C-alpha angles and dihedrals in degrees: 000000000000119000091224116111095219092051090047092052092050090049092046089053091053093047090049091049092052091050092046090053089060093043090056088059093064110109114221090239091057099042094099098027110132116211092208137352110291094014125120124259122225086256091054090051094051093045089048093051091050096045098044092050094049105031100034110024099032093043096048095047087051089058097256130113122262114270098182109162101192134253105282128142091250086076095056128348125193127028098273092049092047092051091046090049091050093049096043095049091046091053091049091048094047091051090053091048091049090053093060113119119228087253092053091044092055094032129081134283124199112232121219086255089061097252120133115229134173106267096233090050090051090053090048085061088055089060092049090048092053092048090052093053093042086058089052090052091052090050095046092049090047090056090061094041099252112153114234132195121257107258098231104021107280129069118223092257090050090050091050091049091052091046097056094094090066122082112269108246117240114239 
């Protein structure tokens, strides 16, 4: 990942769009379905993504302490409210990220654990965090049989079909 703020913001927008595409696949009736006791619902995962980006990452890179409040239904309940919460908090976060000065971008941020980290490296962790939870959303939706879009254009079967003209590697 580039260490340039503008490049990061463009990349963040693309990551967010890929995640949002999966979120839009969640049926209302499966939003709060829990795969096992104590596990997160799809709604929990989306609320968590929104809240952690805004109230942990955006706050800490702005020089303030994390004020993450969790992922409960009291934050947003119902599919349309959860999507609106995700979108609103992302826009707020993005605006705070875009306001970073070059000095802040290349300077240090204090994590909630009390460890200093270069700001752009901290925001790189945000991208990894979102990819992790997007994967959980794919898995959760798969458990209830909800079709999801391929992340980069081709599904695995489509890739295999297009790859058949190549020699099959020996194992």
